[in-house]
N, C-alpha and C positions, 0 to 999 in steps of 0.2 A: 554483526548481522544487521540487516536492514529489512524493514517490513513495508510493503506497499499496501496502503489502505484505500478502500473506497469509503468515502464519507458522504452520506445522504442527507440532504436538507429539504425541507418542505417550506417554501417561502423563505423565511430567515431562521427557522427553527431546526435544530439538529434532530434527525430521525434515528439513524443507526450508522454503525461503521462495520465494515467487513474486511477481513484480511484477504488480499488478492494474491499475495505471494511473499516468500522469504528469500532474501538474496545476500550473498557474501559481501558485496561491495555496493557503495552508494551509486556508482555508475550503472551497474546492472539493474538496480531498482529503478533509477531514473529512465533508463532505456525502455524498460517494460511499461512504465507509466506513460512515456511518450507514445509508445506503440498503441496503448489503449486509447489515448487521446486522439490519435490519428484515425482510429477506426470510427470514432465518434462516441461521445458520451452524452447522456441525456442532461437536460437542464436540472440543476440541483445536485449534481454528483461532482465530487471533488476527488482527485487522485493525489496522494501525497506519500512521500517516503519518510520514514521515521527510523532513527538509529535505535537499536535495542542494545543498551549498554549492559555489559556483564553476561551476555549470552554467547556461549561458545558454540562451535559447530556441532558438537555432540548434543548439547541441549536443544539446538535448533531442530535437529532431526525429530525430537520428541514432540515438538510443536506442530509438525506437519501432519 
């Protein structure tokens, strides 16, 4: 499983992170991140995909 995160910074300081979505493949996650970036993201916001090791599809449903 892959998680797409919004990471918010103020100047150079971390503010917060939010889960934007859960995906089965890295490619799905990256495509959604690219879609978000193409819409336009504010300054200080970073989109990134992170692999969740050990998370099965059944467990991922509980996270949503």
